[in-house]
N, C-alpha and C positions, 0 to 999 in steps of 0.2 A: 286556528291554534290545533294544537295536537290534544286527542282526546286523553281522560287519565289510564286506560287502558293498553295507549298505543306509547307513552312513556314508559309504562312498567316495562310494555314487551324491550321497548327500545334499550332499558336502562341491564334486563335479564339477557339480552344479548352482547351487551357491551363486556357487561361482567364474566358472561361464556369464554370471549375473545379473551379478554387478562387472564383467566384461569388458565387456557390453551397455551397463551405467550409464557406464564410461570412457571407451569408442566412442564413446557420443553427445556426452559432455562435447568431447570433445576434436574432434567432427565442428562442435557449436559454436561451439568457439574460434577455429577459423580457416577457416568456412566465413562466416562471419557478420558484417556488421558492429554496430556495439556504442554505444549513446547509453543513459544512464542515470541515477538521481536518485534511484533507491532508496538508504539507507533513508529519505530525509526524505518530509515530507509538504507543505510547502509546495511549490510548482510553480513551472518555471520559464517562461518566454516561446517557448523553444525548440521549431520544428517539423522534422519529419522530411525534411521536400523533397517535390516533384511526385512520385510515382509509388514512394516508400521505403515499405517495411514496418518496425512496431519491433512487439515480440512482450519483454513481462515476466513474470516467475515469481516472484511477491511472497509473504511469510509471513508471521506474525506471532503471536507466542505469548505473551499478558498471564496473570499472576494478579494478585490480588483479595482483600484481606483484611480485613472487616470485622468485629466481634462475632458471633462463633458461626458464619459462613458463609467459606468460603471457596472462591473462582469461579476456574475456570482458563477459559481461553478460546482458542480455536486459529479463523485466516482464513487462507484461500488463498485468490490471486486470479493470476486470467491476464488477462490485457488484450492486448489487437491495435489500434493504430494505424499510420492510412494517410493519405498525404503525399497531396489531393487538389490542391492547386498548393504553391509554395514555403512559404506562411507561411498554409496551412488545412489541419490537420489533423483525421480523424474518426476518432473510440476508443471500443472497444466493452469491456465488461469484465463479466467471468463471476467471482462471488463465492461461493467456502465458507465455512460458518462453524461453529464445532465448540465446546458448554462441558461444564463439568462444573463443579457448585456442590455443595457437600458443608456440612451441620449438623452442625457440630459435639459439640452437646447432644445431637439423635435418632440422629445417625449417618446419617441419611437423605442419599440420594446424588439430584439432579436432574441429569439430562443431556441431549443431542439435538445432531443436527449435518443437515446439509444445506443445498442450494443455496439463497442469496439471490437479493435482488432482482438481475436484469441491469440494466446502466447503458449508455447511447449520450448520447456528449458531443462538441465540435466545438472547437475553438482556434481562433484566429484575429488571428494576432499585426500588429498594424496602424500600429506605429509601431518603428521603429529608428534611433539617430542615432546613435554615436560613443559603443557601449556599454552606451545605452538604450535599452529597449525596455520596449512593453506589449503587455500579450494580453486578448482578452477569452475564457473559457470556459464555454459555456452546456452545457447538461444533462439530462438527466432518466431517470427510474429504471424499470421494467416491474416490477409486483409478482407475480413469479415467487418469491418467496419461499411457505412454507409461514406463516400467520400463525400456526397453533395453536401449533408449536412456537416464535415465537416470531421466525421469520426473517423480514427483511422488514416494509414496511410496511402492504403490503394495499392500496394506491393509487398511484397513479404520484406521484412527486415528482419535482421543478423547482429548476433550481439554475443561476448567475450568479456566474461569479468575473472579478474582476478580477486579472490576473497584472502586476509588474513583474520586468522583474530590469536590475538592474546589473553591468558587467566593469569590472574594474581589477585585471590579472593578476599576483598569483596570486589575488586575492580574485575572491569573485562574490558579489553579493546579493541575492535575492529576498522578493519580500513580493504577499501574499495578501491580498485581501478580496474574502469571498465572504457572497450569501445563499441558505436554501434553503427553498423552500416546502412542508413538511414534510409533505404531505397523508397522514394515516394512520390505519390503524382501532384501536390502543391509546390513545389520549387524551393523546399527548404534543402539546407546542407546536406549531403547524404554522408559525411563522415564526423561522424559525433563522440569526441573523448568525455571521458569522467574521473573524480575521483571526490571520494568522500572517508569519511572517518565519524566514530562513535563511542563512546566512553558510557560503560554501563557502571552503578553501584549500589551494590546492597543497602541500604543505607538500617535498615530494620529488617528482620525475617519477612519473607514473601513479599518485600519490597522494594523495588529498584529505581533508582532514577538516573534516567538517563539523558544523553549529548549528544547532537547528530550533526555534522556540518557537511557541506559540502560545494563544488564545482560542476561545469558542466561547458561546453562547446555550444552558444547559441545557434538552435535551428536555423532561427530568419539570418538568410541569407543576404540582408540590407545592415546587418548590424554585427558589430563586434565585441558587442560588452555580455560576459557572461553571464547564466542566471545561476548566484551562489543565495544558498539557505542555512537557516541554523533551526534546529529544533530542540525544543526539550519537554522531556516530559515523564513518564512514570509507566510501570512493570509492576500489576498486582498481582500476584499469584492467590488469586482464592481459595485454593484448593493445590494440592499436589498437581492434580490432574486436570489446574485450568487457570490460564493468564489471562486479563483484560489490560490492553494498553489502549492510552490518552494521552496526547501529546498538540502543541501544535507551533509550528512552522513562519517562519519571517523570511522573507526576501530581502536580502543583504545590498540588490542592485535592484534595478531596476526591468530586466527581463521576466525576473523571479515574481512568484503571484503575491503580493502583499502578507497577506494573513491567512493561515489556513488552522482546523482543525482537523488532529485524524485520530481515526481510533477504531477497535474492534476485539475480535476475538478469534483462539485458533485452541484448538484441540486435536489434537490425534488420537486413533486407535490400533 
């Protein structure tokens, strides 16, 4: 059993760590400018403006149940965006993945975690008039993930998205059409198409309700059933310079993860 002195020291340490986290949160709250689209999957045409940075911290927890197999997944990503000019951004992403798969029959567990493939993208808004805008978002990934652990494609991949945004306050609608050249070492399909749309509505000041749905080619070459998702959530502008997003994503077809919780914060400076 721990002595009274040891318990007091542990309490002081835990209190100190909690205060550090709280202080960091409020520093970010007051010292930075924010724009966020988390928890949405569909992107908009917005850019940061020349010389501005944006940092996003995002996390997702997913749960998938199949006969005899239950899989839990976790994803965390950090994304840094910089405005080269008012209509062009460059975006750098670092993803981290973890999973735990349990066989209820044999009680065996397979798990792993690590950094996945780094990504580099650009966004160019080439048209904007009367609330309607269009943008292109090309990008590629660098095979930094450990393929022996199932992390990453093992080879560079390339993608291109066409983005469209229509604003009619209090509504905003976004649409994405994308193509991914999925060069990989896992035997997955190389040509992946995707499409998604979202709707956002500011129901009260500083609070938006969001709905997002999308479909994509199944990368599993043994199945022609596309993964289809639907997502609902909210974006809360805690301050003019800080948004927090939270949402729940559900799979409408078997290849999509059954249920996932998504959330995070974004700030720019």
